[in-house]
C-alpha atoms as an extended CHARMM CRD file, in Angstrom:
* protein
*
       224  EXT
         1         1  MET       CA            143.1660000000       49.4890000000      152.3940000000  PROA      1               0.0000000000
         2         2  ARG       CA            144.8070000000       50.3060000000      155.7400000000  PROA      2               0.0000000000
         3         3  HSD       CA            143.6360000000       48.8690000000      159.0340000000  PROA      3               0.0000000000
         4         4  SER       CA            144.6540000000       50.3180000000      162.3990000000  PROA      4               0.0000000000
         5         5  ALA       CA            144.7750000000       48.7130000000      165.5470000000  PROA      5               0.0000000000
         6         6  ALA       CA            182.6390000000       36.1830000000      163.8580000000  PROA      6               0.0000000000
         7         7  VAL       CA            182.1640000000       32.5980000000      163.7150000000  PROA      7               0.0000000000
         8         8  ASN       CA            182.8050000000       29.6610000000      161.3800000000  PROA      8               0.0000000000
         9         9  VAL       CA            179.9340000000       28.8610000000      159.0590000000  PROA      9               0.0000000000
        10        10  PRO       CA            178.9620000000       25.2070000000      159.5930000000  PROA      10              0.0000000000
        11        11  SER       CA            180.0180000000       22.6470000000      157.0550000000  PROA      11              0.0000000000
        12        12  GLN       CA            177.4330000000       21.0100000000      154.8790000000  PROA      12              0.0000000000
        13        13  SER       CA            177.4320000000       17.8530000000      156.9830000000  PROA      13              0.0000000000
        14        14  GLU       CA            176.9230000000       19.8490000000      160.1860000000  PROA      14              0.0000000000
        15        15  TRP       CA            173.7130000000       21.2910000000      158.7650000000  PROA      15              0.0000000000
        16        16  LEU       CA            172.1390000000       17.9200000000      158.1020000000  PROA      16              0.0000000000
        17        17  ASN       CA            169.0290000000       17.4750000000      160.1810000000  PROA      17              0.0000000000
        18        18  ARG       CA            169.5110000000       20.8700000000      161.8600000000  PROA      18              0.0000000000
        19        19  GLY       CA            167.1410000000       23.7920000000      162.0720000000  PROA      19              0.0000000000
        20        20  THR       CA            163.4070000000       23.9610000000      162.1880000000  PROA      20              0.0000000000
        21        21  ILE       CA            160.8510000000       24.9110000000      159.5690000000  PROA      21              0.0000000000
        22        22  GLY       CA            157.7310000000       24.5590000000      161.5980000000  PROA      22              0.0000000000
        23        23  SER       CA            157.7670000000       20.7590000000      161.6970000000  PROA      23              0.0000000000
        24        24  VAL       CA            160.2390000000       20.6370000000      158.8080000000  PROA      24              0.0000000000
        25        25  ILE       CA            163.9880000000       20.2480000000      159.2310000000  PROA      25              0.0000000000
        26        26  PRO       CA            166.1740000000       21.5420000000      156.3600000000  PROA      26              0.0000000000
        27        27  ASP       CA            169.7880000000       20.9700000000      155.5670000000  PROA      27              0.0000000000
        28        28  GLN       CA            172.2710000000       23.5500000000      154.2930000000  PROA      28              0.0000000000
        29        29  ASP       CA            171.3230000000       22.8390000000      150.6810000000  PROA      29              0.0000000000
        30        30  PHE       CA            167.7240000000       23.9710000000      151.1440000000  PROA      30              0.0000000000
        31        31  LEU       CA            168.1940000000       27.6630000000      150.3360000000  PROA      31              0.0000000000
        32        32  PRO       CA            170.6970000000       27.3180000000      147.4550000000  PROA      32              0.0000000000
        33        33  GLN       CA            168.4010000000       24.7650000000      145.8180000000  PROA      33              0.0000000000
        34        34  VAL       CA            165.3880000000       27.0470000000      146.1610000000  PROA      34              0.0000000000
        35        35  PHE       CA            167.3680000000       29.9740000000      144.7370000000  PROA      35              0.0000000000
        36        36  SER       CA            168.5540000000       27.9010000000      141.7880000000  PROA      36              0.0000000000
        37        37  VAL       CA            165.0290000000       26.9540000000      140.7240000000  PROA      37              0.0000000000
        38        38  ALA       CA            163.2490000000       30.2630000000      141.3610000000  PROA      38              0.0000000000
        39        39  SER       CA            162.7430000000       31.6640000000      137.8780000000  PROA      39              0.0000000000
        40        40  ILE       CA            162.6630000000       35.3530000000      138.7170000000  PROA      40              0.0000000000
        41        41  TYR       CA            165.7320000000       36.9670000000      140.2510000000  PROA      41              0.0000000000
        42        42  SER       CA            163.6260000000       39.4360000000      142.2300000000  PROA      42              0.0000000000
        43        43  ARG       CA            161.8810000000       36.4540000000      143.8670000000  PROA      43              0.0000000000
        44        44  ARG       CA            165.2080000000       34.8580000000      144.7320000000  PROA      44              0.0000000000
        45        45  ALA       CA            166.2940000000       38.1270000000      146.2660000000  PROA      45              0.0000000000
        46        46  TRP       CA            163.0630000000       38.3680000000      148.2110000000  PROA      46              0.0000000000
        47        47  LEU       CA            163.4780000000       34.8630000000      149.6180000000  PROA      47              0.0000000000
        48        48  ALA       CA            167.0480000000       35.7500000000      150.5690000000  PROA      48              0.0000000000
        49        49  VAL       CA            165.7620000000       38.7650000000      152.4980000000  PROA      49              0.0000000000
        50        50  LEU       CA            163.3290000000       36.4980000000      154.3600000000  PROA      50              0.0000000000
        51        51  ALA       CA            166.0910000000       34.0630000000      155.2760000000  PROA      51              0.0000000000
        52        52  GLY       CA            168.6180000000       36.7590000000      156.1570000000  PROA      52              0.0000000000
        53        53  THR       CA            166.3440000000       38.8540000000      158.3800000000  PROA      53              0.0000000000
        54        54  GLY       CA            163.8620000000       36.4870000000      159.9970000000  PROA      54              0.0000000000
        55        55  LEU       CA            160.9620000000       38.6990000000      158.9450000000  PROA      55              0.0000000000
        56        56  ARG       CA            157.5450000000       37.1340000000      159.1540000000  PROA      56              0.0000000000
        57        57  ILE       CA            155.9220000000       36.7980000000      155.7440000000  PROA      57              0.0000000000
        58        58  GLY       CA            153.3560000000       39.5310000000      156.3980000000  PROA      58              0.0000000000
        59        59  GLU       CA            156.0720000000       41.8490000000      157.7110000000  PROA      59              0.0000000000
        60        60  ALA       CA            158.1740000000       41.3210000000      154.6000000000  PROA      60              0.0000000000
        61        61  LEU       CA            155.2520000000       41.9360000000      152.2530000000  PROA      61              0.0000000000
        62        62  GLY       CA            154.3470000000       45.0710000000      154.2200000000  PROA      62              0.0000000000
        63        63  LEU       CA            157.8860000000       46.4860000000      154.2590000000  PROA      63              0.0000000000
        64        64  ARG       CA            158.0210000000       50.0250000000      152.8820000000  PROA      64              0.0000000000
        65        65  VAL       CA            160.9000000000       51.7150000000      151.1030000000  PROA      65              0.0000000000
        66        66  GLU       CA            160.6820000000       54.4680000000      153.7270000000  PROA      66              0.0000000000
        67        67  ASP       CA            161.4340000000       51.9010000000      156.4480000000  PROA      67              0.0000000000
        68        68  VAL       CA            164.7520000000       50.8660000000      154.9010000000  PROA      68              0.0000000000
        69        69  SER       CA            167.8440000000       52.9070000000      155.7560000000  PROA      69              0.0000000000
        70        70  PRO       CA            169.6920000000       54.6390000000      152.8700000000  PROA      70              0.0000000000
        71        71  ASP       CA            172.4240000000       51.9820000000      152.8830000000  PROA      71              0.0000000000
        72        72  GLY       CA            169.9950000000       49.0990000000      153.3980000000  PROA      72              0.0000000000
        73        73  SER       CA            171.6450000000       47.9920000000      156.6360000000  PROA      73              0.0000000000
        74        74  LEU       CA            168.5590000000       48.5090000000      158.8010000000  PROA      74              0.0000000000
        75        75  VAL       CA            164.8600000000       47.8720000000      158.3270000000  PROA      75              0.0000000000
        76        76  ARG       CA            162.1110000000       49.0880000000      160.6220000000  PROA      76              0.0000000000
        77        77  VAL       CA            159.1270000000       46.7940000000      161.0200000000  PROA      77              0.0000000000
        78        78  ARG       CA            156.0470000000       48.9970000000      161.3610000000  PROA      78              0.0000000000
        79        79  GLN       CA            153.2510000000       47.2630000000      159.4540000000  PROA      79              0.0000000000
        80        80  LYS       CA            152.2380000000       44.0180000000      157.7910000000  PROA      80              0.0000000000
        81        81  ALA       CA            150.3880000000       42.9440000000      154.6900000000  PROA      81              0.0000000000
        82        82  TRP       CA            147.4260000000       40.6200000000      154.8900000000  PROA      82              0.0000000000
        83        83  LYS       CA            145.8400000000       39.5830000000      151.6020000000  PROA      83              0.0000000000
        84        84  SER       CA            145.3590000000       42.8570000000      149.7090000000  PROA      84              0.0000000000
        85        85  GLU       CA            145.3410000000       45.0080000000      152.8210000000  PROA      85              0.0000000000
        86        86  ILE       CA            147.9680000000       46.8230000000      154.8680000000  PROA      86              0.0000000000
        87        87  HSD       CA            147.6300000000       46.6130000000      158.6360000000  PROA      87              0.0000000000
        88        88  ASP       CA            149.4630000000       49.0930000000      160.8320000000  PROA      88              0.0000000000
        89        89  PHE       CA            149.3380000000       46.6800000000      163.7630000000  PROA      89              0.0000000000
        90        90  LEU       CA            151.6470000000       43.7030000000      164.1570000000  PROA      90              0.0000000000
        91        91  LYS       CA            151.4410000000       40.2480000000      165.6880000000  PROA      91              0.0000000000
        92        92  THR       CA            152.8790000000       41.3510000000      169.0330000000  PROA      92              0.0000000000
        93        93  GLU       CA            154.1070000000       44.5460000000      170.6690000000  PROA      93              0.0000000000
        94        94  ASN       CA            157.6970000000       43.3560000000      170.2900000000  PROA      94              0.0000000000
        95        95  ALA       CA            157.1990000000       42.8200000000      166.5600000000  PROA      95              0.0000000000
        96        96  ASN       CA            157.5170000000       46.6000000000      166.1950000000  PROA      96              0.0000000000
        97        97  ARG       CA            161.2800000000       46.5580000000      165.9140000000  PROA      97              0.0000000000
        98        98  GLU       CA            164.4300000000       47.1710000000      163.9150000000  PROA      98              0.0000000000
        99        99  ILE       CA            166.4930000000       44.5010000000      162.1640000000  PROA      99              0.0000000000
       100       100  ASP       CA            170.1290000000       44.9790000000      161.2390000000  PROA      100             0.0000000000
       101       101  LEU       CA            171.3180000000       43.3850000000      158.0090000000  PROA      101             0.0000000000
       102       102  HSD       CA            174.6640000000       41.9850000000      156.9530000000  PROA      102             0.0000000000
       103       103  SER       CA            176.3420000000       44.3230000000      154.4530000000  PROA      103             0.0000000000
       104       104  SER       CA            175.9420000000       41.8870000000      151.5490000000  PROA      104             0.0000000000
       105       105  LEU       CA            172.2170000000       41.5060000000      152.1350000000  PROA      105             0.0000000000
       106       106  ALA       CA            171.8760000000       45.2630000000      152.6200000000  PROA      106             0.0000000000
       107       107  ALA       CA            173.3950000000       45.8180000000      149.1720000000  PROA      107             0.0000000000
       108       108  LEU       CA            171.0060000000       43.2970000000      147.6130000000  PROA      108             0.0000000000
       109       109  LEU       CA            168.0170000000       44.9960000000      149.2670000000  PROA      109             0.0000000000
       110       110  ARG       CA            169.0520000000       48.4370000000      148.0310000000  PROA      110             0.0000000000
       111       111  GLN       CA            169.4650000000       46.9700000000      144.5500000000  PROA      111             0.0000000000
       112       112  GLN       CA            165.8450000000       45.8190000000      144.6680000000  PROA      112             0.0000000000
       113       113  ILE       CA            164.6630000000       49.2580000000      145.7720000000  PROA      113             0.0000000000
       114       114  ALA       CA            166.7860000000       51.0470000000      143.1720000000  PROA      114             0.0000000000
       115       115  ASP       CA            165.8290000000       54.7250000000      142.9940000000  PROA      115             0.0000000000
       116       116  ARG       CA            162.3390000000       54.3990000000      144.4600000000  PROA      116             0.0000000000
       117       117  LYS       CA            161.5350000000       56.7290000000      147.3390000000  PROA      117             0.0000000000
       118       118  ASP       CA            158.3350000000       55.2220000000      148.6890000000  PROA      118             0.0000000000
       119       119  GLY       CA            155.8750000000       52.3910000000      148.3690000000  PROA      119             0.0000000000
       120       120  LEU       CA            156.1990000000       48.7180000000      149.2170000000  PROA      120             0.0000000000
       121       121  VAL       CA            159.6220000000       47.1520000000      148.7190000000  PROA      121             0.0000000000
       122       122  PHE       CA            158.0960000000       43.9440000000      147.3410000000  PROA      122             0.0000000000
       123       123  ARG       CA            154.9210000000       44.6320000000      145.4030000000  PROA      123             0.0000000000
       124       124  SER       CA            152.7690000000       43.7050000000      142.4530000000  PROA      124             0.0000000000
       125       125  LYS       CA            152.9740000000       45.5010000000      139.1200000000  PROA      125             0.0000000000
       126       126  THR       CA            150.2140000000       47.8010000000      140.3300000000  PROA      126             0.0000000000
       127       127  GLY       CA            152.0440000000       48.6040000000      143.5660000000  PROA      127             0.0000000000
       128       128  LYS       CA            149.7630000000       46.5100000000      145.7620000000  PROA      128             0.0000000000
       129       129  PRO       CA            150.8720000000       43.8980000000      148.3200000000  PROA      129             0.0000000000
       130       130  LEU       CA            151.8190000000       40.5190000000      146.9090000000  PROA      130             0.0000000000
       131       131  SER       CA            149.4600000000       37.6830000000      147.7960000000  PROA      131             0.0000000000
       132       132  GLN       CA            150.8820000000       35.2200000000      150.3160000000  PROA      132             0.0000000000
       133       133  ARG       CA            148.6270000000       32.4670000000      149.0450000000  PROA      133             0.0000000000
       134       134  ASN       CA            149.5610000000       33.0240000000      145.4120000000  PROA      134             0.0000000000
       135       135  ILE       CA            153.2920000000       33.1490000000      146.0960000000  PROA      135             0.0000000000
       136       136  LEU       CA            153.0630000000       29.9840000000      148.1570000000  PROA      136             0.0000000000
       137       137  SER       CA            150.9410000000       27.9730000000      145.7200000000  PROA      137             0.0000000000
       138       138  ARG       CA            152.3680000000       29.3490000000      142.4630000000  PROA      138             0.0000000000
       139       139  GLU       CA            156.0200000000       29.7330000000      143.4010000000  PROA      139             0.0000000000
       140       140  LEU       CA            157.3850000000       28.1060000000      146.5610000000  PROA      140             0.0000000000
       141       141  HSD       CA            155.4590000000       24.8450000000      146.4070000000  PROA      141             0.0000000000
       142       142  PRO       CA            156.1690000000       24.3180000000      142.6710000000  PROA      142             0.0000000000
       143       143  ILE       CA            159.8410000000       25.0170000000      143.3970000000  PROA      143             0.0000000000
       144       144  LEU       CA            159.9170000000       22.3320000000      146.0950000000  PROA      144             0.0000000000
       145       145  LYS       CA            158.0740000000       19.9470000000      143.7700000000  PROA      145             0.0000000000
       146       146  GLU       CA            160.5750000000       20.5280000000      140.9760000000  PROA      146             0.0000000000
       147       147  LEU       CA            163.4050000000       19.8640000000      143.4190000000  PROA      147             0.0000000000
       148       148  ASN       CA            161.6520000000       16.6540000000      144.5050000000  PROA      148             0.0000000000
       149       149  TRP       CA            162.2870000000       17.9560000000      147.9870000000  PROA      149             0.0000000000
       150       150  LYS       CA            161.2240000000       15.9910000000      151.0600000000  PROA      150             0.0000000000
       151       151  ASP       CA            161.9610000000       16.5740000000      154.7000000000  PROA      151             0.0000000000
       152       152  ALA       CA            164.0570000000       13.6720000000      155.9450000000  PROA      152             0.0000000000
       153       153  GLU       CA            162.3820000000       13.5440000000      159.3540000000  PROA      153             0.0000000000
       154       154  SER       CA            158.6980000000       14.2210000000      158.7340000000  PROA      154             0.0000000000
       155       155  GLY       CA            158.4710000000       13.0960000000      155.1220000000  PROA      155             0.0000000000
       156       156  THR       CA            156.5030000000       16.1900000000      154.1340000000  PROA      156             0.0000000000
       157       157  THR       CA            157.0950000000       17.5820000000      150.6640000000  PROA      157             0.0000000000
       158       158  LYS       CA            155.8820000000       21.1040000000      151.3900000000  PROA      158             0.0000000000
       159       159  ALA       CA            157.1260000000       23.9750000000      153.5240000000  PROA      159             0.0000000000
       160       160  GLY       CA            155.7870000000       27.4540000000      154.1610000000  PROA      160             0.0000000000
       161       161  PHE       CA            157.4700000000       30.8250000000      154.3700000000  PROA      161             0.0000000000
       162       162  HSD       CA            157.9240000000       30.3550000000      158.1080000000  PROA      162             0.0000000000
       163       163  ALA       CA            160.7770000000       28.1230000000      156.9640000000  PROA      163             0.0000000000
       164       164  PHE       CA            162.9420000000       31.1120000000      156.1940000000  PROA      164             0.0000000000
       165       165  ARG       CA            162.2730000000       32.8130000000      159.5280000000  PROA      165             0.0000000000
       166       166  CYS       CA            163.1200000000       29.6380000000      161.4180000000  PROA      166             0.0000000000
       167       167  PHE       CA            166.2500000000       29.1800000000      159.3120000000  PROA      167             0.0000000000
       168       168  ARG       CA            167.5160000000       32.5720000000      160.5210000000  PROA      168             0.0000000000
       169       169  ASN       CA            166.6290000000       31.9340000000      164.1500000000  PROA      169             0.0000000000
       170       170  THR       CA            168.2680000000       28.5120000000      164.1540000000  PROA      170             0.0000000000
       171       171  TYR       CA            171.4030000000       29.7490000000      162.4220000000  PROA      171             0.0000000000
       172       172  LEU       CA            171.8960000000       32.6530000000      164.8190000000  PROA      172             0.0000000000
       173       173  ARG       CA            171.3810000000       30.4770000000      167.8780000000  PROA      173             0.0000000000
       174       174  ASN       CA            173.3630000000       27.4190000000      166.8620000000  PROA      174             0.0000000000
       175       175  TYR       CA            176.1910000000       28.7590000000      164.7510000000  PROA      175             0.0000000000
       176       176  THR       CA            176.9950000000       32.3040000000      165.8280000000  PROA      176             0.0000000000
       177       177  ARG       CA            177.9820000000       34.1110000000      168.9940000000  PROA      177             0.0000000000
       178       178  THR       CA            175.1730000000       36.6290000000      168.6760000000  PROA      178             0.0000000000
       179       179  PRO       CA            173.8840000000       37.5940000000      172.1490000000  PROA      179             0.0000000000
       180       180  ASP       CA            170.4640000000       36.1920000000      172.9930000000  PROA      180             0.0000000000
       181       181  GLY       CA            169.0970000000       39.6790000000      173.6380000000  PROA      181             0.0000000000
       182       182  ILE       CA            169.9050000000       40.8050000000      170.1150000000  PROA      182             0.0000000000
       183       183  ILE       CA            168.4300000000       37.6370000000      168.5960000000  PROA      183             0.0000000000
       184       184  HSD       CA            165.2000000000       38.1460000000      170.5350000000  PROA      184             0.0000000000
       185       185  PHE       CA            165.1010000000       41.7800000000      169.4210000000  PROA      185             0.0000000000
       186       186  TRP       CA            165.6810000000       41.0260000000      165.7360000000  PROA      186             0.0000000000
       187       187  MET       CA            163.1500000000       38.1940000000      165.7280000000  PROA      187             0.0000000000
       188       188  GLY       CA            160.5500000000       40.1920000000      167.6610000000  PROA      188             0.0000000000
       189       189  HSD       CA            159.9850000000       37.4440000000      170.1990000000  PROA      189             0.0000000000
       190       190  ALA       CA            157.3720000000       38.0800000000      172.8320000000  PROA      190             0.0000000000
       191       191  GLY       CA            157.8370000000       37.2740000000      176.4920000000  PROA      191             0.0000000000
       192       192  GLU       CA            157.5460000000       38.5610000000      179.9860000000  PROA      192             0.0000000000
       193       193  GLY       CA            160.3200000000       40.8610000000      181.1100000000  PROA      193             0.0000000000
       194       194  MET       CA            161.4530000000       41.6200000000      177.5570000000  PROA      194             0.0000000000
       195       195  SER       CA            160.5920000000       45.3310000000      177.5560000000  PROA      195             0.0000000000
       196       196  ASP       CA            163.6110000000       46.5510000000      179.5140000000  PROA      196             0.0000000000
       197       197  LEU       CA            165.9500000000       44.2920000000      177.5380000000  PROA      197             0.0000000000
       198       198  TYR       CA            164.5410000000       45.4950000000      174.2200000000  PROA      198             0.0000000000
       199       199  ASP       CA            164.9070000000       49.1240000000      175.2630000000  PROA      199             0.0000000000
       200       200  LYS       CA            168.6120000000       48.5740000000      175.9130000000  PROA      200             0.0000000000
       201       201  VAL       CA            169.1680000000       46.6670000000      172.6780000000  PROA      201             0.0000000000
       202       202  ARG       CA            167.1960000000       49.2070000000      170.6570000000  PROA      202             0.0000000000
       203       203  ARG       CA            169.4990000000       52.0080000000      171.8280000000  PROA      203             0.0000000000
       204       204  ASP       CA            172.7480000000       50.1120000000      171.2010000000  PROA      204             0.0000000000
       205       205  ILE       CA            172.7370000000       50.3160000000      167.4200000000  PROA      205             0.0000000000
       206       206  ARG       CA            176.5200000000       50.0800000000      167.0980000000  PROA      206             0.0000000000
       207       207  HSD       CA            176.6280000000       46.7730000000      168.9650000000  PROA      207             0.0000000000
       208       208  ARG       CA            173.7460000000       45.4060000000      166.9090000000  PROA      208             0.0000000000
       209       209  LYS       CA            175.4050000000       46.3110000000      163.6210000000  PROA      209             0.0000000000
       210       210  GLU       CA            178.6480000000       44.6510000000      164.6920000000  PROA      210             0.0000000000
       211       211  ALA       CA            176.6950000000       41.5340000000      165.6630000000  PROA      211             0.0000000000
       212       212  ALA       CA            174.9410000000       41.4310000000      162.2690000000  PROA      212             0.0000000000
       213       213  GLU       CA            178.2180000000       41.6980000000      160.3940000000  PROA      213             0.0000000000
       214       214  ASN       CA            179.9420000000       39.0780000000      162.5360000000  PROA      214             0.0000000000
       215       215  ALA       CA            177.0580000000       36.6410000000      162.3010000000  PROA      215             0.0000000000
       216       216  GLY       CA            176.8470000000       36.6070000000      158.5160000000  PROA      216             0.0000000000
       217       217  LEU       CA            173.9940000000       34.8730000000      156.7000000000  PROA      217             0.0000000000
       218       218  GLY       CA            174.6820000000       31.1530000000      156.7640000000  PROA      218             0.0000000000
       219       219  PHE       CA            174.0890000000       30.8880000000      153.0030000000  PROA      219             0.0000000000
       220       220  ASP       CA            175.3670000000       32.3240000000      149.7320000000  PROA      220             0.0000000000
       221       221  LEU       CA            173.2840000000       35.0640000000      148.1840000000  PROA      221             0.0000000000
       222       222  PRO       CA            171.6190000000       34.3140000000      144.8450000000  PROA      222             0.0000000000
       223       223  THR       CA            173.1310000000       35.8370000000      141.7340000000  PROA      223             0.0000000000
       224       224  SER       CA            171.3460000000       37.1710000000      138.6970000000  PROA      224             0.0000000000
């Protein structure tokens, strides 16, 4: 149902107690550990896309094949998934945006799409949106439990998918030379006076692509 409306990667020790996952602070091992335990490669790839783009969970689940460029290097955020529904309105006006991907992540995304021409990129066997609640309770939380993971600062043993978005934001800000305007654009941050800045960034695709390639991911991609 549709409703309208180039920098050095930090060492492992440098990542300790850095970044924000809501109230959770991960270290550099967080993503590789999650990838190693996730039982389905397509899920590991999906989590990598979350961490490498900063997409909100609903945006990722609502991503269409048609909104991914032929080489996978750019995704257009135009809708979101909520439960079993697709909404063609987003959290904020600035959430309607484009995100440029590092070449390695672009290749992984195209591999997931394969020869499909339309439909949701990440979907159920019937082609419907994946359930956020089910993925969280049946996949991410069991993964963290198996890892015996606990946030060193808060002591919590659970984290949500916002973790991956915050990982990307923190990495770009703290460990790359990516201009603030591009980071705001990719993340879809709201704020007064952003419209003119976003218009300029939106038009400068070449600069954005160079920034994405120079920034890298901050983690190693999962392998099959």
